[in-house]
C-alpha positions in Angstrom: 36.5 80.5 0.3 33.1 82.2 0.2 31.3 79.3 1.8 28.7 78.9 -1.0 29.0 75.2 -0.9 31.3 72.5 0.2 34.2 70.7 -1.6 32.0 67.7 -2.5 29.3 69.9 -3.9 31.7 71.7 -6.2 33.2 68.5 -7.4 29.8 67.0 -8.1 28.7 70.0 -10.0 31.8 70.0 -12.2 31.7 66.2 -12.8 28.0 66.4 -13.7 29.0 68.9 -16.3 31.1 66.3 -18.1 34.5 66.6 -16.5 36.1 63.4 -15.2 37.3 65.0 -12.0 36.2 68.0 -10.0 38.9 70.6 -9.1 39.4 69.3 -5.5 39.7 65.6 -6.6 42.2 66.7 -9.2 44.2 68.7 -6.7 44.3 65.8 -4.4 45.4 63.5 -7.3 48.3 65.7 -8.5 49.2 67.1 -5.0 47.8 70.1 -3.3 51.4 71.3 -2.8 52.2 70.9 -6.4 49.1 72.7 -7.5 49.7 75.5 -5.0 53.3 75.9 -6.2 52.2 76.3 -9.8 49.5 78.7 -8.8 52.0 80.8 -6.8 54.3 80.9 -9.9 51.5 82.0 -12.1 50.5 84.7 -9.6 54.1 86.1 -9.6 54.4 85.8 -13.4 51.3 87.8 -14.0 52.5 90.6 -11.7 50.3 89.6 -8.8 47.1 90.0 -10.7 44.3 89.2 -8.2 42.6 86.7 -10.6 45.7 84.4 -10.3 46.0 84.7 -6.5 46.3 81.3 -4.8 43.5 80.2 -2.5 44.2 80.7 1.2 42.5 77.4 1.8 45.1 75.7 -0.4 47.9 77.4 1.4 46.5 76.2 4.8 46.3 72.6 3.4 49.9 72.8 2.3 51.1 74.2 5.6 49.3 71.4 7.5 50.9 68.8 5.3 47.6 67.8 3.7 48.9 67.3 0.2 46.3 64.9 -1.2 46.6 61.2 -1.9 50.3 61.1 -1.4 50.0 62.3 2.2 46.7 60.4 2.9 44.8 63.7 3.4 43.9 66.7 1.3 40.5 68.0 0.5 39.4 64.3 1.0 40.7 61.6 3.4 42.5 58.6 2.0 43.2 55.3 3.8 
């Protein structure tokens, strides 16, 4: 959200640190909508603590129907 880098840059950084998937590839795999729902639940469960607040970018993706691989578009495009 702060515009420090792009989605691909974050994924590359995390993957080069030894993780199999970066966070955006992972969200696309499991479903942006599913991840958003879990994050919303955590946010409510922890009494709206700001550190658990869902990303507005994620919310916009869900509202646009860009749910990842299952919809053909998420943080990445899928044919």
